[in-house]
C-alpha positions in Angstrom: 52.4 -35.1 37.5 51.2 -32.8 34.8 50.3 -29.2 35.8 46.6 -28.4 35.6 45.5 -26.6 32.4 44.4 -23.0 32.8 41.9 -21.1 30.5 42.9 -17.9 28.9 41.2 -14.7 29.9 39.2 -14.5 26.6 37.7 -17.9 27.1 36.8 -17.1 30.7 35.0 -14.0 29.6 33.1 -16.0 27.0 31.9 -18.4 29.6 30.8 -15.6 31.9 28.8 -13.9 29.1 27.2 -17.3 28.2 26.2 -17.8 31.8 24.7 -14.3 32.0 22.8 -14.8 28.7 21.5 -18.1 29.9 20.3 -16.6 33.2 18.4 -13.7 31.4 17.0 -15.7 28.5 13.6 -16.5 30.2 12.9 -12.8 30.6 14.0 -12.0 27.1 11.8 -14.8 25.8 8.8 -13.4 27.5 9.5 -10.0 26.0 9.9 -11.5 22.5 6.7 -13.4 22.9 4.9 -10.2 23.9 6.2 -8.4 20.9 5.2 -11.3 18.6 1.7 -11.4 20.2 1.3 -7.6 19.7 2.4 -7.9 16.1 -0.1 -10.8 15.5 -2.9 -8.8 17.0 -2.1 -5.8 14.8 -2.1 -8.0 11.7 -5.4 -9.6 12.7 -6.9 -6.2 13.4 -5.9 -5.0 9.9 -7.4 -8.1 8.3 -10.6 -7.7 10.2 -10.8 -4.0 9.3 -10.2 -4.8 5.6 -12.8 -7.5 5.5 -15.3 -5.2 7.3 -14.9 -2.4 4.8 -14.9 -4.9 1.9 -18.2 -6.3 3.1 -19.7 -2.8 3.5 -18.5 -1.7 0.1 -19.9 -4.8 -1.6 -23.2 -4.6 0.3 -23.6 -1.0 -0.5 -22.9 -1.6 -4.2 -25.3 -4.4 -4.6 -28.1 -2.8 -2.6 -27.8 0.6 -4.3 -27.9 -0.9 -7.8 -31.1 -2.9 -6.9 -32.6 0.2 -5.4 -31.8 2.2 -8.5 -33.7 -0.2 -10.7 -36.6 -0.3 -8.3 -37.0 3.3 -7.4 -38.2 4.8 -10.8 -41.2 2.5 -10.9 -42.3 3.4 -7.3 -42.3 7.2 -7.3 -45.8 8.3 -6.4 -47.6 9.7 -9.4 -44.9 8.7 -11.9 -45.0 4.9 -11.8 -47.3 4.4 -14.8 -45.2 6.7 -17.0 -42.1 5.0 -15.8 -43.4 1.6 -16.8 -43.9 2.8 -20.3 -40.6 4.6 -20.4 -38.1 2.2 -18.7 -38.4 -0.9 -20.9 -35.4 -3.2 -20.4 -33.2 -3.8 -23.4 -29.9 -5.5 -22.6 -28.5 -3.6 -25.6 -31.1 -5.2 -27.9 -33.3 -2.6 -29.6 -36.5 -2.8 -31.7 -38.7 -0.6 -33.8 -41.6 -0.8 -31.3 -40.1 0.7 -28.2 -36.8 2.2 -29.1 -36.5 6.0 -29.4 -33.1 7.7 -29.9 -32.9 11.3 -31.1 -30.5 12.3 -33.9 -31.2 16.0 -34.2 -28.5 18.7 -33.9 -30.2 20.1 -30.8 -29.3 17.0 -28.9 -25.8 16.3 -30.0 -24.7 19.9 -30.2 -25.7 20.6 -26.6 -23.8 17.4 -25.7 -20.7 18.9 -27.3 -21.2 22.2 -25.5 -21.3 20.3 -22.2 -18.0 18.5 -23.2 -16.3 21.9 -23.8 -17.5 23.5 -20.5 -16.7 20.5 -18.4 -13.2 20.3 -19.8 -12.6 24.0 -19.1 -13.7 23.5 -15.5 -11.5 20.5 -15.1 -8.5 22.4 -16.3 -9.3 25.2 -13.8 -9.4 22.7 -11.0 -5.9 21.5 -11.9 -4.7 25.1 -12.1 -6.0 26.0 -8.6 -2.6 25.3 -7.1 -0.4 27.2 -4.7 3.2 28.5 -4.7 3.7 26.7 -1.4 4.9 23.1 -2.0 3.3 21.8 1.2 -0.1 23.3 0.4 0.1 21.9 -3.1 0.5 18.5 -1.5 -2.5 19.2 0.7 -4.8 20.3 -2.2 -3.4 17.9 -4.8 -5.9 15.1 -4.3 -8.9 17.3 -4.1 -7.8 19.1 -7.3 -7.2 15.7 -9.1 -10.5 14.1 -7.9 -12.5 17.2 -8.9 -10.9 17.4 -12.3 -11.5 13.6 -12.8 -15.2 14.0 -12.0 -15.6 16.8 -14.5 -13.6 14.8 -17.1 -16.0 11.9 -16.6 -18.8 14.2 -17.5 -16.9 15.6 -20.5 -16.1 12.1 -21.9 -19.7 10.9 -21.2 -21.3 13.8 -23.2 -18.7 13.5 -26.0 -19.5 9.9 -26.5 -23.2 10.6 -26.1 -23.1 13.4 -28.7 -21.2 11.3 -31.1 -23.7 8.5 -30.7 -26.7 10.8 -31.2 -25.1 12.2 -34.3 -23.9 9.0 -36.1 -26.2 6.1 -35.0 -29.3 7.1 -36.8 -31.2 3.8 -37.1 -32.4 1.0 -34.9 -30.1 -1.4 -36.8 -27.1 0.7 -36.0 -28.0 0.7 -32.4 -27.7 -3.1 -32.4 -24.1 -3.0 -33.4 -21.0 -3.6 -31.2 -19.8 -0.1 -32.2 -22.8 1.6 -30.6 -22.6 -0.6 -27.6 -19.0 0.4 -27.0 -19.8 4.1 -27.4 -22.8 3.9 -25.1 -20.8 2.0 -22.5 -18.4 4.9 -22.5 -21.2 7.4 -22.2 -23.2 5.7 -19.4 -20.2 4.0 -17.8 -18.5 7.4 -17.1 -21.6 8.6 -15.3 -21.7 5.3 -13.4 -18.0 5.5 -12.4 -18.3 9.2 -11.5 -19.6 8.0 -8.1 -16.0 6.9 -7.4 -14.7 10.5 -7.8 -17.7 12.0 -6.0 -16.9 9.7 -3.0 -13.2 10.6 -3.1 -14.1 14.3 -3.3 -16.4 13.9 -0.2 -13.5 12.1 1.6 -11.1 15.0 0.9 -13.7 17.6 1.8 -14.3 15.8 5.1 -10.6 15.5 5.7 -9.8 19.2 5.1 -13.0 21.1 5.8 -15.3 18.7 7.7 -15.8 18.2 11.4 -13.5 15.5 12.7 -15.1 12.1 13.1 -18.5 13.5 11.9 -18.3 11.2 8.9 -16.0 8.1 8.6 -13.3 8.5 6.0 -13.0 4.8 5.4 -10.3 3.2 3.1 -9.5 5.1 -0.1 -10.2 2.0 -2.2 -13.9 1.7 -1.2 -15.1 4.3 -3.7 -13.2 3.0 -6.7 -14.6 -0.5 -5.9 -18.1 1.0 -5.8 -17.5 2.8 -9.1 -16.1 -0.3 -10.8 -19.2 -2.3 -9.8 -21.5 0.3 -11.3 -19.4 0.5 -14.4 -19.6 -3.3 -14.7 -23.4 -3.2 -14.4 -23.5 -0.8 -17.2 -21.1 -2.8 -19.4 -23.0 -6.0 -19.0 -26.3 -4.4 -19.9 -27.9 -4.6 -16.5 -29.1 -1.0 -16.7 -29.8 -0.9 -20.5 -33.2 0.2 -21.7 -35.0 0.5 -25.1 -34.8 4.3 -24.7 -31.0 4.6 -24.2 -31.4 7.9 -22.4 -33.0 6.0 -19.5 -29.6 4.3 -18.8 -28.2 7.7 -17.8 -31.0 8.2 -15.2 -30.4 4.8 -13.6 -26.7 5.6 -13.5 -27.5 8.9 -11.9 -29.5 7.2 -9.1 -26.5 5.1 -8.2 -24.7 8.3 -7.3 -26.9 9.1 -4.3 -24.6 7.6 -1.6 -21.5 9.6 -2.8 -23.7 12.7 -3.3 -24.9 12.7 0.3 -21.4 11.9 1.4 -20.2 15.1 -0.3 -23.1 17.1 1.1 -22.5 15.8 4.7 -18.8 16.5 4.6 -19.3 20.2 4.0 -22.8 20.7 5.5 -22.2 19.3 9.0 -19.8 22.0 10.0 -20.7 25.1 12.0 -19.0 27.7 9.8 -17.1 30.6 11.4 -18.1 34.2 10.6 -16.5 35.7 7.5 -13.1 37.3 8.0 -10.9 39.6 6.0 -9.5 37.3 3.3 -6.4 39.5 3.0 -5.4 38.5 6.6 -2.6 36.0 6.5 -4.0 34.2 9.5 -7.2 33.3 7.8 -7.5 29.5 7.4 -8.8 27.6 4.4 -12.0 26.8 6.3 -12.6 30.5 7.0 -12.1 31.4 3.4 -15.0 29.2 2.2 -17.8 31.7 1.3 -21.4 31.1 2.0 -22.3 31.7 -1.7 -20.1 28.9 -2.9 -21.3 26.6 -0.2 -24.8 27.1 -1.4 -23.6 26.5 -5.0 -21.9 23.3 -3.9 -25.1 22.0 -2.1 -27.4 22.8 -5.0 -25.0 21.6 -7.6 -24.7 18.1 -6.1 -28.4 17.6 -5.3 -29.9 19.6 -8.1 -30.2 16.8 -10.7 -32.5 14.8 -8.5 -35.8 16.4 -9.8 -34.9 15.1 -13.3 -35.6 11.5 -12.3 -39.4 11.9 -11.9 -39.5 14.7 -14.5 -38.1 12.7 -17.5 -40.9 10.1 -17.8 -43.5 12.8 -17.3 -42.0 14.9 -20.1 -41.8 12.1 -22.6 -45.2 10.5 -21.8 -47.5 13.4 -20.8 -46.3 16.4 -22.9 -46.2 17.3 -26.5 -42.5 18.2 -26.4 -40.4 16.6 -29.1 -37.5 14.3 -28.1 -35.1 17.0 -29.2 -36.8 19.5 -26.9 -36.7 17.2 -24.0 -33.0 16.4 -24.5 -32.1 20.0 -24.9 -33.9 20.9 -21.7 -32.1 18.1 -19.8 -28.7 19.1 -21.2 -29.3 22.7 -20.2 -30.2 21.6 -16.7 -27.1 19.4 -16.5 -25.0 22.4 -17.6 -26.2 24.4 -14.7 -25.9 21.7 -12.0 -22.6 20.2 -13.2 -21.3 23.7 -13.7 -22.2 24.6 -10.1 -20.3 21.5 -9.0 -17.2 22.6 -10.9 -17.3 26.2 -9.7 -17.7 25.3 -6.1 -14.9 22.7 -6.2 -12.6 25.2 -7.9 -13.4 27.6 -5.0 -12.6 25.0 -2.4 -9.3 24.2 -4.1 -8.4 27.9 -4.2 -9.2 28.3 -0.5 -6.6 25.7 0.4 -4.1 27.3 -2.0 -4.7 30.8 -0.8 -4.2 29.8 2.8 -0.9 28.1 1.9 0.4 31.1 -0.1 -0.4 33.4 2.9 1.5 31.2 5.3 4.6 31.3 3.0 4.8 35.2 3.1 
């Protein structure tokens, strides 16, 4: 007879390990299934959240644009003047209804606005800290603030150039004017994007937690692009091209109130010695600059009913009306710039003190 074959120790250990793994596999399978289920739920939740914010951004964009085209004609006491002022054009102008001023008072004040807004934008960028971490904290607010002011600067530069060089109704009906005017009005329309992003950063750094939802960062660029598209396709084009700016301005009201709420809903601490290294960025924000911030962001609202009244019921020349409007914008946009520079510096100063 042949002797029985014996297994080596290595093979025996392999069989034992196989038996153990077979015994424990049902429990492991349950754990794996639970992990997969949790992962699926997370992915589903992310998709649902994305779709929810996409719907809200789309609904807000469409409804605000329609409201902006409806509102000027329904302001009490101004509707009749608005009807004669806001005549739709679709970038097609005529001798009967089109008025576009070409005097130095209009385009020179536009150029002054361009210079001042550019200076304020540079100051926003320069409001950095020597502390690398604090620079990271303030970077987005500095960039968004500068981008908002650059939008104003580019808009007024294109507007001034248009007022200076397109001097006839025929020239207004050219592609060149349309492109310049899209740059002018489109930057005001897209400025809502940067306003919203500024409000988001102000809420994140200075605001009361959960008082205002932050939302995804892409919501405001989507909103701004929609408004820019409405401008580019002539949806907010009128026989008086200046009217386009006012409609674009109305579309800024959601982002404007977002900025106001982000800073205004906080109960502010009493002022403290700014030389104290323990003073936080929130405690460094002065009451004066908070007031400048509030007035600067809401202060252009009176121009909406005022413009049709000035052009229809006063003897002011178009150059006089435009100069008055530009001076008003200088004050309000300047107040926005100064207050945003202050907020950026508050963050930077707090970071510099921590580093000492």
